[in-house]
C-alpha positions in Angstrom: -0.1 0.1 -0.1 1.2 3.4 -1.2 1.6 6.4 1.3 -0.6 8.0 -1.6 -3.6 6.5 0.1 -3.6 7.4 3.6 -6.9 6.0 4.4 -5.8 2.5 3.4 -2.5 2.7 5.0 -3.9 3.6 8.2 -6.3 0.9 7.9 -3.4 -1.5 7.0 -1.9 -0.6 10.3 -5.0 -1.1 12.1 -5.7 -4.5 11.2 -1.4 -5.3 12.0 -2.4 -4.1 15.2 -5.6 -6.0 15.9 -3.4 -9.2 14.6 -0.7 -8.6 17.4 -3.1 -7.5 19.9 -5.1 -11.1 19.3 -1.4 -12.7 19.0 -0.4 -11.3 22.3 -3.8 -12.6 23.9 -3.6 -16.1 22.7 0.3 -16.0 23.8 -1.1 -14.5 27.3 -3.7 -17.7 27.3 -1.7 -20.4 26.5 1.1 -19.1 29.1 -1.8 -19.1 32.0 -2.8 -22.6 30.6 1.0 -23.9 30.7 1.4 -21.8 33.9 -1.3 -23.9 35.6 -0.8 -27.1 34.4 3.2 -26.5 35.6 1.6 -25.7 38.9 -0.7 -28.5 38.7 2.1 -31.0 37.9 4.3 -29.2 40.7 1.5 -29.9 43.2 1.7 -33.9 42.2 5.1 -34.0 42.3 5.0 -32.7 45.9 2.1 -35.1 46.5 3.9 -38.3 45.1 6.8 -37.5 46.9 4.9 -37.6 50.1 3.4 -40.7 49.3 7.1 -41.7 48.3 7.8 -40.6 51.5 5.2 -42.8 53.4 5.5 -46.1 51.5 9.4 -45.7 52.5 8.3 -45.5 56.0 6.1 -48.4 55.8 8.6 -50.6 53.9 11.0 -49.7 56.9 8.7 -50.6 59.3 7.5 -53.8 58.1 11.7 -54.6 57.3 12.0 -53.8 61.3 9.2 -56.1 62.1 10.8 -58.9 60.0 14.1 -58.4 61.6 12.6 -58.2 65.0 10.6 -61.4 64.3 13.5 -63.5 63.0 15.8 -62.1 65.8 13.0 -63.1 68.3 13.1 -66.4 66.0 16.2 -67.1 66.1 16.5 -66.7 70.4 13.4 -68.8 70.3 15.3 -71.9 68.7 18.4 -70.8 70.4 16.6 -71.7 73.8 15.1 -74.9 72.5 18.6 -75.9 71.2 20.2 -75.2 74.8 17.0 -77.0 76.6 17.6 -80.2 74.2 21.4 -80.0 75.0 20.8 -79.8 78.5 18.2 -82.6 78.8 20.9 -84.7 76.9 23.3 -83.9 79.3 21.0 -85.1 82.1 20.1 -88.0 80.2 23.5 -88.9 79.8 24.3 -88.3 83.2 21.4 -90.2 84.2 22.5 -93.4 82.0 26.2 -93.3 83.3 24.8 -93.3 86.8 22.5 -96.2 85.9 24.9 -98.4 84.0 27.2 -97.8 87.4 24.3 -99.4 88.9 23.9 -102.4 87.1 23.5 -106.1 88.8 26.9 -106.9 88.2 27.8 -103.9 90.7 29.0 -104.6 93.8 26.5 -102.6 95.4 23.9 -105.3 94.5 25.7 -107.7 96.7 27.3 -109.9 93.6 31.0 -110.6 93.8 
């Protein structure tokens, strides 16, 4: 458009201004949408991190319970083994005593 037609030139500038304004409004809307999406995602990430910490804490508690149960179980086994050992020791002692008290022993009157 030449400057010989100022009315057409003015109209063209007005159209360019409107397009620019419209483009700016679209960009502002996209920026707003993107920022709200970022905000939503950051909230989700924060939420997931909290959930992750809760899960990690639960796993640690479960592992601790398993370890405690295993340790208690091992202590019970050791107690049972110790009791078995003591009974065997007692049994072998009484067996030795009873063998010494056999019928060919001088205590029974046979020489």
